[in-house]
Structures are given as C-alpha cells and as structure tokens.
N, C-alpha and C positions, 0 to 999 in steps of 0.2 A: 244812564246812559241812553243817548238820544239818536235814534235811527231814521233816516229818511230813505223811502222806498220809492224809484222811479217805476213807472209801469206797474203800478200798483193793483190796478184794475183787471189784470191779465190772469192768465191761466196760474202762473206761479205767485203772482202778486197777491192774490186772494187767499192762497194758502199760507204765505210768509207772515203777512201782518199779523194774524191772530196769534200765531206761533212766536213772534217777536214780544207781543203784549204779555203773553203767559209767562214769558221769562223775565219780565220787568221792564222792557224797554219802553221809554216814550217815542211813539211813532208818528212821523208825518207822511202819510200815504199821498202820493202824487201820480197824476196821470193827465193825459190830454182828454180825458172822457171819463165820466162817473160823479158822482157827488162827491168828490174829493178835492185836495187842492190842485189846482190846474200848473202844470209844469210841462212846456213842451222842449224837449232836449236839443232841439234844433235851434232853438233860440236862445244865445249866451246871457242877453240881458235878462230873459224871462227867467231862466234857471238860476242866474245869480240872484235875483232879489228872492226866491223862494229859498235857496239853500244858505244864503249870508243871513236871512231874517230866520231861519230856524237854528242855524249853526249845529249841525249833527256831528256825531262823533264817529258814525259809521253810515256810508251810504250803500244801499244794496240797488245796483244800477241792473234792472230787469227790462227797462224800456228798450223796444227793439221792433224793427219791421221783421216779422217772421214767417210771413208768407213768401215761401221760396219762387214760386212762379212769378209773384208781383216783382220781387227784386231782378229776376232775370229780365224782365219786360221794361222795367223802370230803373236802371242802375243809378241814375242820379238821385232818385229818392233813397234808394238802399244805401249809398254812401252817406247820403246827408243825415239820415237816422242812425244807422249802425255804427259809421266810423266817426264822421264830425260829431254827431251828439254825443258819442263817447268821449269824445276829446273835450268837449265842453264840460261834461262831468268829471271828468280827470283833472281838468285845471282848476275847477271849483272845488275838488277835494283837496288839493294842495293848498288853496287858499284858505280854507277853513280847518286845514290840518285833521280831515277825516281818513279813516281808512274806506277803502273804496274795493267793493265785492261786484264784479263785473261777471255777468253770465253769459259764456260763450257756448260752442257748440261741438259735438265730435264731428261735424260736417266739414271741418278743417281740414280731414285728411282726404286722400284721393280713393281709398276704399280697396286699394289692391293687396294690402296685406292679409295673409293666411290666418295670424292668429289676431289676438285682442290689442285694440292700440293702447298704449300707456302713455304718460306724461313725457316721455323721452323721445317718442316718434315724430319724427320730422313732418309738418303740416304740408299740404297741396293740395288746397281747396280746386273744386273743378266747376263751381258756380258762383255766381255774382253774391248770393247771400252769405257763403260761406267766406269768400273773400272779404266782403265787408266785415264780418266779424272778427277774422283774423287780424285785419288790421285795426279793428278796436282793441284787440291783445295788444298789438304792437304800441299803440297809442298809452296805454295803460303803464305797460313795463317801460317805456321810455319815460315819461313824466313823474311816475309815482315810485316810492319805496315800499310805501305801507298799502299792500293790494293783495286782493285774492281773486285769481281768474279761475272761474268753475267751469269746466266744459261739462254740460249735461248731455244725456242721450234723447230717445224719442220720449218726448213729454206727454204724461197722461195724468187728468186730473181737473180741478176747476168747473165741474158740475156744467151749468151752462156756458161758461167759458170756454169750455173744450171745443175747439174746433179740428183736433187732430184725429189720428187713425182711429182710436176706440170710439169717439163719438160718432165718426162716420158709419163705422160697423154697427152702432147701436141703433141709428138710423136705418140702416137695411134692415136689421131685425125687425124693428118696429114696423116696418112697412111688407113684412113677409117675404122678402125678395131672397132669392140665393145670393150667397155671398161670393164674390171672386176675390181672391187675395194672392199677392205675389209670394213665390217660394224663393226668388233671386235677390231679395233686400234683406240686409240683417243690421239688427242694432241691439242697443242695451236699454229698454224701457226704464222710464225714470218717473215715479211717482211724486207728484209737488209737494204732498204732506211730508213724505220721507226725505225729500230733497230740502225742504225748508227746515227740517229739524236737524238735518246733519251740517246744513250750513251754519247754523246758530251754534253747533257743537264746535266746528272747524275755526269760527273766528274766535272763540273763547281761548284757543291755544296761543295765539299771536303769531303763530308759525306761516308768515307770508307766503305767497308763490302760487302756482299753476297746479291745479288739482282736476282728476276726473272724478266726477260723483255721479253714478247711475245705481239703479237697483242691480243686484247681483245675477249674473248669467246672462245670455244673450239669446237672440231666437229672430224668425223672419216674421214677415206682416201675417204670413200664413198662419203660424203659429199662435200667434195672438189671437188671430179670428176664431181657431178653433177653440182656444182656452175661454172667449167670451161666450161663445156657444154652450161650450161645457159647463161653466159655472151659472149661466142663466136658465139651463136644461131647456134649450130650443130645439125644436126637430125642424132645424134649418140646414140645408145643405153648404158646405164650404168648399169651393172649387178651386183648386190650386191653379195658378197660371203664371206666365212670365211677364215682367214688367212691360215688354212690349206690347201689351193689351191696353197700356194706359199711358199713351204718348202724353208727355207734358213739356211745358217751355223750357223748364231748368232741369239740367241733367242730374241725376241722383248717382252716389256712389253705391258700389256693391256692398261693401259693409262698412258701418261706424260702431261695430260691437267694441267695447271698451273695457278696462279694468283700470284700477287706480293702484298703482305702486307706493304712491307718496303718503296716501291716507294711513296704511298700515306702518309706514316707516315712522309716523308720529304718535302712534299708538290708539289711531281710530279705527273702530271695526267697520266693515263694509256694511252696506245697506242690506235689506232683507231681500231673498230671491223676488224676481218680477212676477212671479205667478202669485205669489202670497199679497203682494201690494195690488195687483190687478184685482184679485179676489175682493179685498176690502173696499176698493175703488168701486166696484160694481154693486155692493151691497149699500154704499153711500147713495148711489144715483137711485137704485130701487127705493131706499128709504126716503129720498126726496119726493119721489113721483107719489108715495104713498103719502106722505103729508100734505100734498097739495090737493090731495081728491077730497 
C-alpha cells in the first residue's frame, strides 16, 4: 500500500509518517518546507504532478493553516489553504482513486453545548479558521465517496514542531515564570502519536465517514497546566484566569470537548485518557533534551 502525506513536516505529520512505515506502507512525505517532497496544496498543477507521479492508494491530508489568529486576520489566505487546497487534494484523490483522510477540527462547533460534542451535532463555527475547515469537510463529502473526515481536539505532540498550548507552558516553566491559564475554555487533548495509530486502525476497517478522535476525557487549559507542573515536579504557581486576560484577534469557543459515538459503533476502542498521553509526551520531551546534552 502506498500512502501520501501532505503537511508531513508538521506536528501530526512527524508522528504519522513513522507509524505508517511501521505497518508496511510505502510513504511519500510532502510539505512546503523541510527536506521532503515539495507540494503546495494551493497549486493544483504542483499537487497533480506529485500525486499522479506517486499514485497513492491513500492520501492523508494534514496540510493546513492552523494559526487561528492568522486566519482571522487574513481570510483569503485561510480559504486558499484550508478550503481550496483541500478541494485540490480531493479532486486529485478522485483522479487516482485514492482514499482521502482529511484532518478537521472540533472548532467547527459554536461551543454552546453543555455536554460533549459527537459526530451528529450540527456544526456552527464562529471564527474564520473553523469555517474554512468546515468548508473543507463539505468539499470532501461532495466530491468523494471513499473518505475519512477526522475531527481532532487540542493537539499535543511533535517535539520541536509543537507550537500549541503545551509547548507554550513548557517555555514559561523554563523561564521560571508564574503561569496564568484560563479556566473557561474546555476541550479534549489529542496526542499526535495516539491519533496516528488510531487513524491507521480506522482506515483498515474501510468504514468510511466522519469520526471524532481525541484522547479520552476533557479539561480546561488550566487543568492541563496544573498537570504539566505536577508531572514535571516544578515548584511554579499556576494562576487561574478568565480568557478576557488574553484578548486575541479570533474568537474562541467556550467548549470543544468531544466524544466519538461512531468509533465504538464499529468496534474501535477509545484512546487512552489525556492525562496518560500528556505524561508520556512530557517524558519524551525530557528524554530528547537529555540526549541533546
């Protein structure tokens, strides 16, 4: 089996590629940066040349503009990458008869639900990033029959590639600063290594469709910060604050905490609790820094 990965240099891509190789896939890793095959998903002819040249059986479409505030400030760029770029990859998947795996986001909801979001809840995105990702979902479902749309939660993983919340907290700890973390935003953390393994398990079922995949459980940003300090045994204060303390260009939803009804319906077990995944990720990071010395 041949797998092509877009956005392979990113947080999820660096975890997925080795997992694919472990289970026997021939992998073509692509991105607009890094020492791998160049592929700009915004450019149809560039994408066509690479995809038709490799002729994959499955395409893992990870490439996206994930900077939420950048998307809000430059909506044209956001739609070009996240929506039109996805349309390019979907059309080429159809041409080469490849299964498409499209990574979306729990941010497609409006955050008003008191419980956990499942695959049957109606999306209602409140910022540009999430709108562009939802439009990408619509493109995939319109053009293809052989696809998996995977909505992931708060991503953690990737080591040096990590630019998300966990990495920011680690930087603050390294500087010895007091940490302020919000208590009014909730989500389901998703460890890139766990997600990669679960995606491979899912695509082997041939049960196409839309799925939520996150680590089990949900929490606030404050809860994550507390766990990081606890696991690393750091004597640093974590101060609970509201999101008003951190004004940002793009609005954020109150909750994107999620569950998957569909994974269990096809016999796939949920991923482990987010606390266990976070502990393992932190141990990896400590080990990497030790090796660098």
